[in-house]
A tleap script that builds the chain and sets N, CA, C and O, in Angstrom:
source leaprc.protein.ff14SB
mol = sequence {
  NMET ILE GLN LYS GLN GLU ILE SER GLN PHE
  SER GLU LYS ILE LEU ARG LYS PRO TRP LEU
  LEU THR PHE ILE GLY VAL LEU ALA ILE GLY
  HIE ILE GLY ILE MET ALA PHE LYS ASN ASN
  ILE LEU ALA ILE CYS VAL PHE PHE ALA ILE
  SER PHE ILE LEU SER PHE PHE THR ASP PHE
  TRP VAL VAL ILE LEU CYS VAL SER MET VAL
  ILE SER GLY CYS PHE HIE TYR LYS VAL GLU
  GLU GLY PHE GLU ASP GLN THR ALA ASN ILE
  THR ASP PRO ASP GLU TRP LEU ARG VAL LYS
  VAL GLY LEU ILE GLY ASN CTYR
}
set mol.1.N position { 0.869 -1.158 0.031 }
set mol.1.CA position { 0.004 -0.063 -0.039 }
set mol.1.C position { 0.876 1.296 0.045 }
set mol.1.O position { 1.785 1.411 0.867 }
set mol.2.N position { 0.557 2.236 -0.799 }
set mol.2.CA position { 1.255 3.471 -0.942 }
set mol.2.C position { 0.903 4.375 0.213 }
set mol.2.O position { -0.291 4.594 0.420 }
set mol.3.N position { 1.784 4.902 0.958 }
set mol.3.CA position { 1.541 5.888 1.955 }
set mol.3.C position { 1.616 7.192 1.437 }
set mol.3.O position { 2.582 7.526 0.751 }
set mol.4.N position { 0.624 8.023 1.716 }
set mol.4.CA position { 0.649 9.466 1.322 }
set mol.4.C position { 1.382 10.318 2.278 }
set mol.4.O position { 1.274 10.161 3.494 }
set mol.5.N position { 2.122 11.213 1.738 }
set mol.5.CA position { 2.826 12.089 2.720 }
set mol.5.C position { 2.556 13.585 2.227 }
set mol.5.O position { 2.244 13.831 1.062 }
set mol.6.N position { 2.694 14.514 3.164 }
set mol.6.CA position { 2.428 15.814 2.866 }
set mol.6.C position { 3.545 16.373 1.896 }
set mol.6.O position { 4.691 15.925 1.887 }
set mol.7.N position { 3.098 17.395 1.081 }
set mol.7.CA position { 3.993 17.957 0.081 }
set mol.7.C position { 5.193 18.619 0.777 }
set mol.7.O position { 6.284 18.602 0.208 }
set mol.8.N position { 5.052 19.187 1.948 }
set mol.8.CA position { 6.169 19.815 2.603 }
set mol.8.C position { 7.221 18.748 3.051 }
set mol.8.O position { 8.411 19.056 2.993 }
set mol.9.N position { 6.897 17.672 3.437 }
set mol.9.CA position { 7.822 16.608 3.782 }
set mol.9.C position { 8.548 16.124 2.521 }
set mol.9.O position { 9.753 15.872 2.533 }
set mol.10.N position { 7.761 15.999 1.413 }
set mol.10.CA position { 8.346 15.517 0.139 }
set mol.10.C position { 9.355 16.503 -0.321 }
set mol.10.O position { 10.474 16.104 -0.642 }
set mol.11.N position { 9.040 17.780 -0.377 }
set mol.11.CA position { 9.866 18.806 -0.934 }
set mol.11.C position { 11.169 18.940 -0.043 }
set mol.11.O position { 12.265 19.167 -0.555 }
set mol.12.N position { 10.997 18.793 1.246 }
set mol.12.CA position { 12.210 18.914 2.161 }
set mol.12.C position { 13.094 17.735 1.868 }
set mol.12.O position { 14.308 17.915 1.774 }
set mol.13.N position { 12.580 16.565 1.721 }
set mol.13.CA position { 13.471 15.433 1.360 }
set mol.13.C position { 14.218 15.606 0.065 }
set mol.13.O position { 15.378 15.204 -0.026 }
set mol.14.N position { 13.595 16.193 -0.947 }
set mol.14.CA position { 14.203 16.349 -2.188 }
set mol.14.C position { 15.205 17.483 -2.071 }
set mol.14.O position { 16.274 17.359 -2.669 }
set mol.15.N position { 14.961 18.594 -1.349 }
set mol.15.CA position { 15.875 19.785 -1.299 }
set mol.15.C position { 17.136 19.437 -0.479 }
set mol.15.O position { 18.137 20.148 -0.563 }
set mol.16.N position { 17.091 18.348 0.314 }
set mol.16.CA position { 18.254 17.887 1.160 }
set mol.16.C position { 19.094 16.831 0.465 }
set mol.16.O position { 20.047 16.323 1.057 }
set mol.17.N position { 18.775 16.492 -0.751 }
set mol.17.CA position { 19.619 15.433 -1.338 }
set mol.17.C position { 21.003 15.924 -1.733 }
set mol.17.O position { 21.134 16.961 -2.383 }
set mol.18.N position { 22.020 15.195 -1.352 }
set mol.18.CA position { 23.428 15.731 -1.644 }
set mol.18.C position { 23.806 15.748 -3.059 }
set mol.18.O position { 24.622 16.575 -3.466 }
set mol.19.N position { 23.227 14.829 -3.883 }
set mol.19.CA position { 23.568 14.852 -5.285 }
set mol.19.C position { 22.940 16.064 -6.012 }
set mol.19.O position { 23.484 16.569 -6.994 }
set mol.20.N position { 21.765 16.517 -5.490 }
set mol.20.CA position { 21.120 17.733 -6.099 }
set mol.20.C position { 21.907 19.014 -5.701 }
set mol.20.O position { 22.075 19.912 -6.526 }
set mol.21.N position { 22.354 19.088 -4.522 }
set mol.21.CA position { 23.118 20.169 -4.121 }
set mol.21.C position { 24.557 20.308 -4.783 }
set mol.21.O position { 25.081 21.394 -5.030 }
set mol.22.N position { 25.115 19.091 -5.033 }
set mol.22.CA position { 26.314 19.032 -5.765 }
set mol.22.C position { 26.185 19.486 -7.175 }
set mol.22.O position { 27.065 20.199 -7.659 }
set mol.23.N position { 25.107 19.107 -7.891 }
set mol.23.CA position { 24.739 19.457 -9.241 }
set mol.23.C position { 24.615 20.931 -9.264 }
set mol.23.O position { 25.332 21.573 -10.032 }
set mol.24.N position { 23.755 21.531 -8.477 }
set mol.24.CA position { 23.484 22.987 -8.441 }
set mol.24.C position { 24.701 23.683 -8.042 }
set mol.24.O position { 24.948 24.754 -8.595 }
set mol.25.N position { 25.501 23.219 -7.152 }
set mol.25.CA position { 26.830 23.925 -6.725 }
set mol.25.C position { 27.715 24.016 -7.986 }
set mol.25.O position { 28.295 25.075 -8.227 }
set mol.26.N position { 27.847 22.904 -8.834 }
set mol.26.CA position { 28.718 22.948 -9.966 }
set mol.26.C position { 28.189 23.909 -10.965 }
set mol.26.O position { 28.975 24.578 -11.637 }
set mol.27.N position { 26.834 24.022 -11.112 }
set mol.27.CA position { 26.218 24.978 -12.006 }
set mol.27.C position { 26.531 26.340 -11.586 }
set mol.27.O position { 26.840 27.176 -12.435 }
set mol.28.N position { 26.471 26.656 -10.236 }
set mol.28.CA position { 26.649 27.975 -9.714 }
set mol.28.C position { 28.118 28.432 -9.958 }
set mol.28.O position { 28.414 29.557 -10.360 }
set mol.29.N position { 29.049 27.393 -9.660 }
set mol.29.CA position { 30.465 27.726 -9.971 }
set mol.29.C position { 30.747 28.062 -11.404 }
set mol.29.O position { 31.534 28.967 -11.683 }
set mol.30.N position { 30.106 27.334 -12.354 }
set mol.30.CA position { 30.215 27.630 -13.754 }
set mol.30.C position { 29.549 28.947 -14.088 }
set mol.30.O position { 30.038 29.652 -14.971 }
set mol.31.N position { 28.541 29.292 -13.483 }
set mol.31.CA position { 27.833 30.524 -13.626 }
set mol.31.C position { 28.731 31.728 -13.285 }
set mol.31.O position { 28.855 32.696 -14.036 }
set mol.32.N position { 29.359 31.594 -12.075 }
set mol.32.CA position { 30.317 32.589 -11.598 }
set mol.32.C position { 31.531 32.584 -12.561 }
set mol.32.O position { 32.043 33.668 -12.839 }
set mol.33.N position { 31.995 31.516 -13.053 }
set mol.33.CA position { 33.084 31.506 -13.929 }
set mol.33.C position { 32.855 32.247 -15.254 }
set mol.33.O position { 33.719 32.966 -15.757 }
set mol.34.N position { 31.624 32.031 -15.802 }
set mol.34.CA position { 31.305 32.761 -17.036 }
set mol.34.C position { 31.232 34.233 -16.801 }
set mol.34.O position { 31.654 34.999 -17.667 }
set mol.35.N position { 30.709 34.688 -15.655 }
set mol.35.CA position { 30.619 36.109 -15.380 }
set mol.35.C position { 31.995 36.618 -15.167 }
set mol.35.O position { 32.287 37.723 -15.622 }
set mol.36.N position { 32.904 35.883 -14.490 }
set mol.36.CA position { 34.211 36.370 -14.298 }
set mol.36.C position { 35.040 36.449 -15.623 }
set mol.36.O position { 35.867 37.338 -15.827 }
set mol.37.N position { 34.760 35.478 -16.479 }
set mol.37.CA position { 35.401 35.510 -17.816 }
set mol.37.C position { 35.028 36.730 -18.607 }
set mol.37.O position { 35.841 37.294 -19.339 }
set mol.38.N position { 33.774 37.137 -18.450 }
set mol.38.CA position { 33.354 38.336 -19.188 }
set mol.38.C position { 33.523 39.554 -18.373 }
set mol.38.O position { 32.940 40.572 -18.743 }
set mol.39.N position { 34.241 39.574 -17.320 }
set mol.39.CA position { 34.559 40.672 -16.454 }
set mol.39.C position { 33.317 41.468 -15.955 }
set mol.39.O position { 33.270 42.698 -15.934 }
set mol.40.N position { 32.383 40.690 -15.581 }
set mol.40.CA position { 31.088 41.263 -15.033 }
set mol.40.C position { 31.078 41.210 -13.589 }
set mol.40.O position { 30.472 40.316 -12.998 }
set mol.41.N position { 31.765 42.191 -12.944 }
set mol.41.CA position { 31.916 42.207 -11.516 }
set mol.41.C position { 30.567 42.489 -10.832 }
set mol.41.O position { 30.258 41.908 -9.791 }
set mol.42.N position { 29.771 43.386 -11.430 }
set mol.42.CA position { 28.406 43.622 -10.744 }
set mol.42.C position { 27.612 42.451 -10.669 }
set mol.42.O position { 27.025 42.233 -9.609 }
set mol.43.N position { 27.486 41.611 -11.676 }
set mol.43.CA position { 26.743 40.344 -11.466 }
set mol.43.C position { 27.224 39.397 -10.448 }
set mol.43.O position { 26.463 38.701 -9.776 }
set mol.44.N position { 28.585 39.386 -10.343 }
set mol.44.CA position { 29.199 38.528 -9.369 }
set mol.44.C position { 28.870 39.057 -7.877 }
set mol.44.O position { 28.558 38.301 -6.957 }
set mol.45.N position { 28.974 40.353 -7.773 }
set mol.45.CA position { 28.626 40.901 -6.471 }
set mol.45.C position { 27.128 40.746 -6.187 }
set mol.45.O position { 26.752 40.564 -5.029 }
set mol.46.N position { 26.335 40.806 -7.118 }
set mol.46.CA position { 24.848 40.522 -6.902 }
set mol.46.C position { 24.599 39.121 -6.557 }
set mol.46.O position { 23.738 38.831 -5.726 }
set mol.47.N position { 25.335 38.205 -7.177 }
set mol.47.CA position { 25.264 36.740 -6.792 }
set mol.47.C position { 25.572 36.578 -5.359 }
set mol.47.O position { 24.784 35.955 -4.648 }
set mol.48.N position { 26.649 37.086 -4.877 }
set mol.48.CA position { 27.086 36.882 -3.551 }
set mol.48.C position { 26.193 37.595 -2.505 }
set mol.48.O position { 25.984 37.104 -1.396 }
set mol.49.N position { 25.694 38.740 -2.900 }
set mol.49.CA position { 24.892 39.506 -1.989 }
set mol.49.C position { 23.535 38.853 -1.827 }
set mol.49.O position { 23.010 38.842 -0.714 }
set mol.50.N position { 22.935 38.306 -2.877 }
set mol.50.CA position { 21.635 37.648 -2.857 }
set mol.50.C position { 21.847 36.302 -2.068 }
set mol.50.O position { 21.016 35.903 -1.252 }
set mol.51.N position { 22.948 35.662 -2.344 }
set mol.51.CA position { 23.242 34.431 -1.465 }
set mol.51.C position { 23.354 34.683 -0.065 }
set mol.51.O position { 22.899 33.888 0.758 }
set mol.52.N position { 23.957 35.785 0.271 }
set mol.52.CA position { 24.189 36.128 1.683 }
set mol.52.C position { 22.809 36.524 2.348 }
set mol.52.O position { 22.480 36.076 3.447 }
set mol.53.N position { 22.070 37.337 1.658 }
set mol.53.CA position { 20.753 37.725 2.171 }
set mol.53.C position { 19.771 36.577 2.324 }
set mol.53.O position { 19.032 36.493 3.305 }
set mol.54.N position { 19.779 35.665 1.302 }
set mol.54.CA position { 18.859 34.562 1.407 }
set mol.54.C position { 19.247 33.514 2.386 }
set mol.54.O position { 18.402 32.708 2.776 }
set mol.55.N position { 20.517 33.475 2.819 }
set mol.55.CA position { 20.917 32.507 3.840 }
set mol.55.C position { 20.333 32.800 5.160 }
set mol.55.O position { 20.366 31.920 6.020 }
set mol.56.N position { 19.788 33.978 5.414 }
set mol.56.CA position { 19.134 34.299 6.613 }
set mol.56.C position { 17.637 33.795 6.572 }
set mol.56.O position { 16.999 33.600 7.607 }
set mol.57.N position { 17.145 33.606 5.369 }
set mol.57.CA position { 15.619 33.240 5.346 }
set mol.57.C position { 15.387 31.687 5.062 }
set mol.57.O position { 14.305 31.163 5.328 }
set mol.58.N position { 16.408 31.005 4.532 }
set mol.58.CA position { 16.211 29.541 4.243 }
set mol.58.C position { 17.425 28.765 4.491 }
set mol.58.O position { 18.525 29.305 4.373 }
set mol.59.N position { 17.310 27.552 4.823 }
set mol.59.CA position { 18.420 26.666 5.133 }
set mol.59.C position { 18.738 25.792 3.835 }
set mol.59.O position { 19.710 25.037 3.807 }
set mol.60.N position { 17.867 25.939 2.773 }
set mol.60.CA position { 18.075 25.075 1.603 }
set mol.60.C position { 18.961 25.801 0.604 }
set mol.60.O position { 18.566 26.760 -0.059 }
set mol.61.N position { 20.202 25.278 0.535 }
set mol.61.CA position { 21.181 25.906 -0.313 }
set mol.61.C position { 20.880 25.682 -1.794 }
set mol.61.O position { 21.415 26.410 -2.630 }
set mol.62.N position { 20.057 24.721 -2.146 }
set mol.62.CA position { 19.590 24.564 -3.519 }
set mol.62.C position { 18.810 25.703 -3.857 }
set mol.62.O position { 19.017 26.272 -4.929 }
set mol.63.N position { 17.892 26.122 -3.026 }
set mol.63.CA position { 17.048 27.377 -3.364 }
set mol.63.C position { 17.883 28.563 -3.387 }
set mol.63.O position { 17.729 29.367 -4.307 }
set mol.64.N position { 18.798 28.778 -2.431 }
set mol.64.CA position { 19.655 29.911 -2.447 }
set mol.64.C position { 20.403 30.048 -3.656 }
set mol.64.O position { 20.433 31.133 -4.235 }
set mol.65.N position { 21.051 28.979 -4.118 }
set mol.65.CA position { 21.931 29.096 -5.235 }
set mol.65.C position { 21.080 29.338 -6.507 }
set mol.65.O position { 21.456 30.142 -7.360 }
set mol.66.N position { 19.922 28.629 -6.628 }
set mol.66.CA position { 19.118 28.829 -7.826 }
set mol.66.C position { 18.517 30.222 -7.917 }
set mol.66.O position { 18.398 30.749 -9.023 }
set mol.67.N position { 18.155 30.807 -6.870 }
set mol.67.CA position { 17.570 32.178 -6.893 }
set mol.67.C position { 18.762 33.102 -7.190 }
set mol.67.O position { 18.602 34.025 -7.989 }
set mol.68.N position { 19.909 32.911 -6.612 }
set mol.68.CA position { 21.050 33.776 -6.851 }
set mol.68.C position { 21.456 33.757 -8.298 }
set mol.68.O position { 21.764 34.800 -8.875 }
set mol.69.N position { 21.463 32.564 -8.904 }
set mol.69.CA position { 21.886 32.444 -10.296 }
set mol.69.C position { 20.835 33.113 -11.273 }
set mol.69.O position { 21.227 33.701 -12.281 }
set mol.70.N position { 19.627 33.023 -10.987 }
set mol.70.CA position { 18.577 33.677 -11.749 }
set mol.70.C position { 18.686 35.140 -11.683 }
set mol.70.O position { 18.651 35.803 -12.719 }
set mol.71.N position { 18.815 35.676 -10.545 }
set mol.71.CA position { 18.869 37.228 -10.367 }
set mol.71.C position { 20.202 37.767 -10.938 }
set mol.71.O position { 20.221 38.769 -11.651 }
set mol.72.N position { 21.268 37.104 -10.620 }
set mol.72.CA position { 22.550 37.643 -11.194 }
set mol.72.C position { 22.610 37.385 -12.701 }
set mol.72.O position { 23.277 38.143 -13.405 }
set mol.73.N position { 21.951 36.357 -13.227 }
set mol.73.CA position { 21.882 36.223 -14.649 }
set mol.73.C position { 21.092 37.396 -15.286 }
set mol.73.O position { 21.439 37.855 -16.374 }
set mol.74.N position { 20.040 37.872 -14.607 }
set mol.74.CA position { 19.323 38.979 -15.146 }
set mol.74.C position { 20.208 40.251 -15.259 }
set mol.74.O position { 20.181 41.021 -16.220 }
set mol.75.N position { 21.028 40.382 -14.113 }
set mol.75.CA position { 22.003 41.513 -14.174 }
set mol.75.C position { 23.080 41.364 -15.234 }
set mol.75.O position { 23.531 42.329 -15.851 }
set mol.76.N position { 23.467 40.115 -15.415 }
set mol.76.CA position { 24.527 39.779 -16.436 }
set mol.76.C position { 23.988 40.102 -17.729 }
set mol.76.O position { 24.673 40.728 -18.538 }
set mol.77.N position { 22.691 39.688 -18.021 }
set mol.77.CA position { 22.056 39.914 -19.392 }
set mol.77.C position { 21.915 41.503 -19.469 }
set mol.77.O position { 22.236 42.048 -20.525 }
set mol.78.N position { 21.486 42.213 -18.485 }
set mol.78.CA position { 21.303 43.600 -18.559 }
set mol.78.C position { 22.648 44.324 -18.992 }
set mol.78.O position { 22.634 45.237 -19.817 }
set mol.79.N position { 23.697 43.911 -18.446 }
set mol.79.CA position { 25.037 44.614 -18.669 }
set mol.79.C position { 25.478 44.124 -20.060 }
set mol.79.O position { 25.981 44.931 -20.842 }
set mol.80.N position { 25.302 42.788 -20.410 }
set mol.80.CA position { 25.859 42.236 -21.746 }
set mol.80.C position { 25.016 42.768 -22.885 }
set mol.80.O position { 25.527 43.463 -23.763 }
set mol.81.N position { 23.811 42.471 -22.883 }
set mol.81.CA position { 22.954 42.668 -24.011 }
set mol.81.C position { 22.307 44.063 -23.950 }
set mol.81.O position { 22.212 44.728 -24.982 }
set mol.82.N position { 21.852 44.529 -22.751 }
set mol.82.CA position { 21.373 45.792 -22.545 }
set mol.82.C position { 19.872 45.917 -22.754 }
set mol.82.O position { 19.351 45.449 -23.767 }
set mol.83.N position { 19.224 46.490 -21.894 }
set mol.83.CA position { 17.800 46.744 -22.048 }
set mol.83.C position { 17.592 48.229 -22.376 }
set mol.83.O position { 16.581 48.805 -21.974 }
set mol.84.N position { 18.562 48.879 -23.123 }
set mol.84.CA position { 18.490 50.324 -23.219 }
set mol.84.C position { 17.338 50.675 -24.218 }
set mol.84.O position { 16.871 49.839 -24.992 }
set mol.85.N position { 16.935 51.908 -24.148 }
set mol.85.CA position { 15.914 52.428 -24.886 }
set mol.85.C position { 16.422 52.975 -26.159 }
set mol.85.O position { 17.283 53.853 -26.104 }
set mol.86.N position { 15.972 52.542 -27.341 }
set mol.86.CA position { 16.497 53.045 -28.604 }
set mol.86.C position { 16.025 54.366 -28.942 }
set mol.86.O position { 16.507 54.915 -29.932 }
set mol.87.N position { 15.111 54.970 -28.222 }
set mol.87.CA position { 14.596 56.235 -28.572 }
set mol.87.C position { 15.125 57.274 -27.579 }
set mol.87.O position { 14.608 58.392 -27.576 }
set mol.88.N position { 16.064 56.995 -26.787 }
set mol.88.CA position { 16.530 57.894 -25.764 }
set mol.88.C position { 17.229 59.160 -26.291 }
set mol.88.O position { 17.173 60.191 -25.621 }
set mol.89.N position { 17.895 59.125 -27.480 }
set mol.89.CA position { 18.598 60.228 -28.034 }
set mol.89.C position { 17.924 60.884 -29.164 }
set mol.89.O position { 18.539 61.719 -29.827 }
set mol.90.N position { 16.678 60.564 -29.441 }
set mol.90.CA position { 16.000 61.142 -30.493 }
set mol.90.C position { 15.193 62.387 -30.055 }
set mol.90.O position { 14.339 62.250 -29.178 }
set mol.91.N position { 15.424 63.620 -30.633 }
set mol.91.CA position { 14.784 64.728 -30.270 }
set mol.91.C position { 13.563 65.093 -31.155 }
set mol.91.O position { 12.661 65.797 -30.703 }
set mol.92.N position { 13.545 64.619 -32.390 }
set mol.92.CA position { 12.444 64.966 -33.358 }
set mol.92.C position { 11.242 63.999 -32.959 }
set mol.92.O position { 11.424 62.784 -32.875 }
set mol.93.N position { 10.055 64.567 -32.728 }
set mol.93.CA position { 8.930 63.814 -32.384 }
set mol.93.C position { 8.459 62.840 -33.515 }
set mol.93.O position { 7.974 61.752 -33.203 }
set mol.94.N position { 8.591 63.200 -34.779 }
set mol.94.CA position { 8.238 62.447 -35.837 }
set mol.94.C position { 9.147 61.164 -35.917 }
set mol.94.O position { 8.669 60.034 -36.012 }
set mol.95.N position { 10.454 61.420 -35.872 }
set mol.95.CA position { 11.421 60.280 -35.833 }
set mol.95.C position { 11.187 59.359 -34.638 }
set mol.95.O position { 11.213 58.134 -34.756 }
set mol.96.N position { 10.971 59.952 -33.549 }
set mol.96.CA position { 10.648 59.090 -32.334 }
set mol.96.C position { 9.392 58.159 -32.611 }
set mol.96.O position { 9.402 56.971 -32.288 }
set mol.97.N position { 8.372 58.734 -33.194 }
set mol.97.CA position { 7.175 57.932 -33.487 }
set mol.97.C position { 7.487 56.838 -34.530 }
set mol.97.O position { 7.001 55.715 -34.402 }
set mol.98.N position { 8.273 57.150 -35.533 }
set mol.98.CA position { 8.704 56.116 -36.575 }
set mol.98.C position { 9.539 54.992 -35.886 }
set mol.98.O position { 9.335 53.821 -36.206 }
set mol.99.N position { 10.409 55.296 -35.015 }
set mol.99.CA position { 11.233 54.280 -34.354 }
set mol.99.C position { 10.297 53.397 -33.441 }
set mol.99.O position { 10.383 52.169 -33.460 }
set mol.100.N position { 9.414 54.062 -32.656 }
set mol.100.CA position { 8.565 53.226 -31.784 }
set mol.100.C position { 7.647 52.303 -32.583 }
set mol.100.O position { 7.439 51.142 -32.233 }
set mol.101.N position { 7.121 52.842 -33.637 }
set mol.101.CA position { 6.160 51.986 -34.558 }
set mol.101.C position { 7.041 50.840 -35.117 }
set mol.101.O position { 6.631 49.679 -35.134 }
set mol.102.N position { 8.261 51.198 -35.572 }
set mol.102.CA position { 9.196 50.128 -36.130 }
set mol.102.C position { 9.487 49.033 -35.058 }
set mol.102.O position { 9.520 47.834 -35.333 }
set mol.103.N position { 9.685 49.522 -33.878 }
set mol.103.CA position { 10.007 48.460 -32.756 }
set mol.103.C position { 8.666 47.583 -32.442 }
set mol.103.O position { 8.733 46.377 -32.204 }
set mol.104.N position { 7.584 48.230 -32.463 }
set mol.104.CA position { 6.295 47.404 -32.249 }
set mol.104.C position { 6.210 46.404 -33.443 }
set mol.104.O position { 5.951 45.219 -33.237 }
set mol.105.N position { 6.428 46.894 -34.681 }
set mol.105.CA position { 6.237 46.054 -35.821 }
set mol.105.C position { 7.153 44.799 -35.833 }
set mol.105.O position { 6.818 43.816 -36.495 }
set mol.106.N position { 8.318 44.815 -35.102 }
set mol.106.CA position { 9.206 43.765 -35.025 }
set mol.106.C position { 8.643 42.608 -34.242 }
set mol.106.O position { 9.115 41.492 -34.459 }
set mol.107.N position { 7.697 42.757 -33.365 }
set mol.107.CA position { 7.083 41.694 -32.504 }
set mol.107.C position { 6.022 41.115 -33.259 }
set mol.107.O position { 5.345 40.206 -32.778 }
savepdb mol mol.pdb
quit
């Protein structure tokens, strides 16, 4: 007979598996290595700051490392690719409208 267990007990057992922590730890080290290779110090600092702050709220290092990788990855993408506004330097209102309509047409 299959015994049912609460979801909180199941998730706690999964999050404490050593092989999962090892896998996520290797991914996090690779993530930091990629950011260091691209000289993205801001994203590395964000990674360690988020990890430090989250360590006060949870004991699950799998969760801490995953959230830190996602947030620092957003900062890394922002610095690398850029979320800049393409209409920031346009002073002519007609040109601004043409650029905005062109950007909307790309989607």
